[in-house]
N, C-alpha and C positions, 0 to 999 in steps of 0.2 A: 597306608590309609583306610578306613573301612567305608565301603562303597555300598554295603549291601541294604536289604528291606527294612530292617531294624533301623539302620543310619538315617534313612529316608523317612522313616517314620518320626523319629525326633526333629529331622529339620523341617516337616511338616506341623509340628507343635510350637517348634522356635518361628517358623512364619506365621503363626495364629496369635502368638504372645509377643512378640517383638516387632518393634519399628527400626527402620532402616534409612540410610541415609541414601542409597540407590536400589530401586527395585527394577532389574534388568529381563524384561520379558524378550524372549526365544532363547534356543539354545542351541544355535549353530554356531558357525566360527565366529560371527561378529558377537552376539550376546557374550558368549565365552571371553571373548577377547576384554568385552568392555566390563564383563565381571574381575577378571585378573585386574583389569588395570585399576580399576577404582580399589580393588582390596589390596592392591600394593601401594596405594598410597595412605592406606590405614583408614579408608571410609567404611562405613557398616553396609555390607553388601547383602543381597540377596539374589538368586537367579531360576528363574524358573522357565520348562520347557514344555508344551504341552504334547509333545510325544517323547521320542527318545533324543538325548542328544546327538544333534548331527545326523538325525533322520531325514531332514528335506535336502535342499541344496549342497549341504555341507560333505553329503557322502556322496555325492553325484558329480564331482567337478573332473577335470583332467587330471588331477591328481600332480599339478604341478606348482611348484614354487620359481615363478618367473619374471621376468621382468616385462616379458610382453613384446616381442620383436617386432609384431603388425604395428604396433602402437606407434612406432617412432614413423610409418607410412601417413598416419593422420596426424602428425606435428604432437601428439602428446609428450612431449619430450620431459614435461614435469611428472607425470603420472610412471613413467618410467625410470626416471631417477629414483621417484620413491620407491617405485617395487623392486627394482634391483639392491635397494639398501634394506629394503625389509628383507629381501632375499639372504644377504648375508648376516643381519641380525637371527635369521631362524637357522642360518647354516651353526650359528656357534650358540644358540640358546637351546637348539633341541637338535644335536647331533645324533641323534639313536633315531630320529624320524626323518630328518631331511638331507638327503644324499645328493652329491652333485652327479649331475648325469648328460652326458654328451650329445648332441644333435647333428644328422646329416642334413644338410638342405641340397638337394639335388638339382643341377642347373641343366635344363633340356633344350635341344637345338630342335630337334624335328617334332612336328605335333604339337608346337607352341606358336611359334613367329619366325621360325627360320634362323638360319646363322646366324645374321649381324644382328637381329633383335635380341637372340638368344645371350651373344657377347654383351650388349646393352644391358641387356637384364641382369646378368652377373656382375658387371661393374656395380649395378644398382645394390644388389645385396651385399656385394661386397663393403660399399660405403655405408650403407645401415650397419653391418657388422661392426664395423670399426667405431660408429657411432655409440652403438651397443656396449662395446667396451668401453668407451671414453666414460660412457653414461655411469657405467657402473657395473658391468658384466667382467671385467678383469679382476675384480676384486674377488672372484672365485679362485683366482690362481693362473687361470691359463687364457691366452688371447685366441680367437676364432684363426682359424687356418685354411687357405686354399685348397682345394682337392683337386687332382688329377681326375680323368675318368676313370682310369685303371684304380685308384684309391676308393672312389666311392664306390665301386663295383665291388671292391673287397669288404667293405662294410656292409653294403646290401646287395647280395648279388642276385637278388631274382629282378634287379632294376632291367629295364628293357635299353642294352647297350648300343642299340641302332638309333634312340632318342636322347641317349645321355651325352651332355658335352664335359661338365665337370662338377664341382660340389665345393661347399664350403662344411666346415666344422666348427661348431661352436657348443658351449656350456649352459647349462643352467640347470634345475635341481626338481627332485621328485620328492613325495612324500604321501603317505596313506591318509586324505583327507579326514575321515572319520577318527581315527586313531590321532591326530593332531588335535582334533576339537576336544575330544574325551580328557587329552593330557592337559589341555589349557582350561577345562573347567575342574580337573583335577588340583592343578597348582592353585587355580583360584580359591578351591576349598583349604588346600592347606593353608592359603594366608589369611582364613578366617570367612570364606563367604558361605552362605547356606544357600545349598544349591537342591534341586529336586526337579525330577523328571515328570511325565505324565500329568501336570499340572497345568489347568487352561484359565488363561484369563479372560473372565465372563463378565467383568464390568470394573470400574474406575471409582476410588473414592475422590470427595471433591471437599474442600474447604476453603471457604470465601471465592470460589471462582477457581480454586487451582488445583490441579490434582495432585493427590496426597496420598496415593498407594492404590491397591488395587483388590478386586473382587476374587477369589482364586477358589478353583474347584478342583478337588484330587479327581481325576479320570478313574484312578482305581476303585474308590468306595464311593465317590458321589458328595464327600464331606466338602463344605464351603468354609472357607475361614476369608477373614480380610487381614490384608498385611498393609501396615502404615510405611510410608516413604516420603522423606522431603523431596526425591525426582523420582519421577517413573521413566525409564528408558524402553523406547519402543525397538526390539532389534528383533523383529520378526520375521524379516525376510521378505519374501512375495507376500507376506499374510500382513504386512504392517499396516497396510489399509485398512484392514477390517479394525486392530486396534485404533487407530486414527478414528474411525467412525463413531467407535463408543466415545470417544472425546469430542467429535465435531456433530455429530449426529446424523451425518450420510458419509458415505464413501467417496474419500476426494480423488479416487483413482489417479494417483500421482504415479505408480508405477508401471510400467511395461513389462509383462515377463516375457524373458526369451527363452525357447525352450534348446537346451541344449544334449544331444543323444551322442553317446558311445555305443562300439560292438565289440563284443570280446572274441578273439579268433584263437585257433591252435596253436602254439608254438610253430616259427617255422612258415607260416602262411601269412607275409611272404617273410622271408628268408632273411635277417638282419642280425647285425652284431650291436647296434645301438639304436637309440629312438630315430625317428625320420620326421622331418618336414615336407609335407606333399601338396602340391598345388591342386587347386580342382578346376578341372577343365571347365571355361564357359563361367567361371563365378570368378571374384575377386577376393577368394578366401583361400587359406589352405587347412590341412588337418595333420595331427599329430598320429603316427604310429610308433607306438612305445610298448617293448618288452616287459613284461610283469611277471617273474617267476615262470613257471609252464605257459603262460599264454602271452598273447598281444591284444591291446587293444587301440581302437582307433578312433579317434573323435578331434572336434565334433562338430555337430550342426549349430545354426544359431537363426534361429527362426522366431516369428509372432507367434505367442502363444495365448489363446482366449476359453480354454478348457478349463476343467476342473483342477483346482492349483494341488488338492492333494497326492494325486497320482499320474503325472501327466506320461502318455507312453508313448513307445517308439514305434513308428509305422511302419508302412513297406517301404514309403517314397524317402523315408531315413536312412534306413538300411541301405536301400540302391546309390542312394548320394554319397554314402561314407565307400561302399565298396567300388563305386564309380571311380571315385578319387584314387583309390589304390591301384585298380586295374587299369587304368590309364596309361600306366607308369613301368607296368611289370610284365613279365615274360609268362608268368604261370598265373592268371587270373583267379582270384578267389570267390568262388560260389555261395550264393546264400545259404545251402546246406551245410557252411561250414562255419557258422556264424554260431557260435556257443551261448551266447548270451548276450542283453543288453541294458543300458541303464539311462535312464533319462531323467534333468534334472532344471530347474528354471531358473535363471538369473534376475533379481529384483533390480531392473535396472531402470536408472532415472530418466522418464521421457513419457508420463502418463497427463492427461488433462490438468494436473493440479498448478494453478498461476504460479506460486510460490516454486516449485520445480522448474516452471519453465522461465521465470525470471532471473533465476539464479542469485537470489538476494544475497551479499554478502554473510548476512547474517542471520535473515529468516530463512534462508536457503541452503547454506553451508558453511559451514566451519574452514573447511580446505576445498577448494574448488568446486564449479557447481554441478559438474556435469549435465550440462543443458543438453536437452534433447534438440535434434536436427529439424524436428516436425514428425510427424507421423508419416510422414511419405519416406523417410529415412528406413534403412534396414535396420534391424537390431544389431546387425553386424557393425552397422558405422555408428552405434550409439557410442558415445563415450562409456567407460568402466572407471571413471572417478567417483566419488561416493558423494552422497550430500545427507549433513546434520541439519535436519529442520526441528525448532524451538516453536512450538504453538505458543497464542495467548494462553493456554492455562498451565504453560510450565511443561508440557509432554513432551520430552525428548525423542525424535525419532531419526535413525541412520538408515539409508538405505544406499545401494548401488556399491561400487567399489567390487573387490577379488576378492579371493582367498590369501593371495598373497600377501595384500597390505591390510589384513584384518587390523593385526595391531594399531596402525596408524591411525586406523578407523575408528578404534576403538581409543585412542587417546583423544583425538577429537570429541568422541561422545561424552567422555568422562569431564576433559577440559569445559564443554558445553554445561553438563550436568552442575558444575561445579558454581558455575556463573548465576545459573538459575537459583543455585542455594542460596548464593549471596544476596542475589536481586529479590527475589521473594520468600527467602525464607530468613531472612537475619533478622534475629532478635526474637525467633519464633522458637518457643521451647530449650532457649539458650543455646542455640543451634550456631548463632553468629562466630561464637569463640573457636568452634570447630572447622568451620569452612575458611576462617583467616588463617588455619594453618595445615590447610592441604598442601601437600607438596606437590609439586610439577612429576608427570608421568614416570614411573620406574619400570615400566612393562618391559621397556627396551634392553634392561639388565637385568631381567629377572629369569634364569635358565629354567625350562619347561619341567616337570614332572618327569623324571627316571633320564634327566641328561646328568645328574652326580652320579658317580661311578662307572659309567657307559665305557668310557674309553679303557678302563682295566680289562672289561669284558672282550675286547679286541683284541688283547695280548694273543701272542700263539699260544699260549699253555692253558690259557682260560677253560676251553671247555675239558680238559683234562683234570685240572683243580676242580672244575664244579662237578664232574663226573657226567656231565652230557655229551652227545655226539657232535662234532663243529658244526653241521647245518643246523640242528637243532639248536645250538646256542645262537647261533648268527640271526636267525629266526626270532627266537625270544627277546634277544639282545635290541632288535629293531624295532618291537613291539613297546616291550616294557622299560628298556633301556636298563639301568643301575640296579631297576626291580626286580629285572630275570632272577636274580640270586634267590629270591622268594619262591618261584616254581624252582628251582633248582633243590632247594631245600624242601619242597612237597615231595621232589620225586624221589630224594632219598627215604624221606620216611616211607613212602609208599611207592615202591618201585613199579606196579602196573600203571602208573600214571604218566611213565615215561614211553608206553607204546605208542607208535604214532597209530595215527586213525586212518589213515591213507598209505598205503605201501610207497614209499619214495618220497613221500612230502614230510616236512619239519612239523609239522601242526600234530602236538602230543596231546593226551586227555587231559592236562590241568587247564587248557584253553579251554573246554567245553565242559567241564565236570568240576563245578566247585563247591563246596558245602556254602550254605547260608552264611555261616557264621564266621567263614575264612575270611582275613583280613588280606583281600586281593589286592596285588598292585593296577 
């Protein structure tokens, strides 16, 4: 697939000259999912993003595809069930990107509540894990397991054995969130969606009081164009209220941004063989400690945010919070000087001042669950991660809330609502009634993502030798490009210098960083 600058220009020309059934604004994982779901149903679909695809929240997550064990404590059983079902779909539809990941939950005796309450806490965790398995966690092929103190220390040797009582092992999955988003965009494009990044929606087109497209601005050249669409879907994440303001005349403040910060540490700090979930002393939260290549990352925080949306910052207090969560339970404390990097993202939680969001109307506020706020006094950590699909009187469809794992279900709900709007407001206009009458149900749940085809062959023992690549390099490329890693191998055969490692010991080679603009790059 050609994703170069020339293709982008052709797509801009199409945006200026064609009309679409759906125009999706926002190229994070949610908008990409909406574009894929719509294109898979045969709808004429366009997707624009004012920055780079996944440049916002979708590249700054905890990089997990998971049910959310803690949501069981909030009695969000439906959310956990849906998330675990989506996790299983992603393991099947994107095996090159989504990988099973074992987690350790240590159970501490000293320093928490004492031996008696520690036993009660362990029973509670065990019950929650059984519920997790029954709700859908067991679909990954493994059940949770109770571990002895010795077994837990073998998995995470730096744990303080004086405080440790036992542990649990359970399974979820991990993913490169930005890569997942890009593969969803490419899958949508392969199905006919017209996509373009660095295109800003600066206005909305109207006809008879209904939104009928958008005024778009190419941020690279300043070129303005008008794109007509039967329905506009607002999937701009934490910026969704800004687009709604173009429709409603004022910012509805329906979103409560929650900042999530992660820190990156050297491998071995702390020493662990698998991912871990550590409770935060004095808080009703836990943080993940996750090995990723030659690094470990720890996160996340969950706090209210009222600053600029474009670039949330990691503060000293954020770092201290995450280090404190780790250092409370290990024998070798991690120092601030060991923090190699940080990232911060904003969750677009439903919980602002918008009456429709607060009321959680089954039709106007949500197509699947309301994600209703518990009031401004509630911590963002306590707000629901369910999503809300809102249809404005103008026909503008807005999707907010949710989580990375459930992006496809969110997209399905959004497109269902968009089709309903088309049938309600556009029936008979321009001959669209016969098209909407034939729109099938969602097919995204059975559509493999770009790169899934041919991936399994690249995991065969002799695959690296057949392609002429070192085994670690092939594993790295296959984990990012899937079956299209063969295209990279072909480039290396033609130009062996491209096979040189950028950093000694790293599997990253030159084709990942230096690609001629005319190359049809996977």
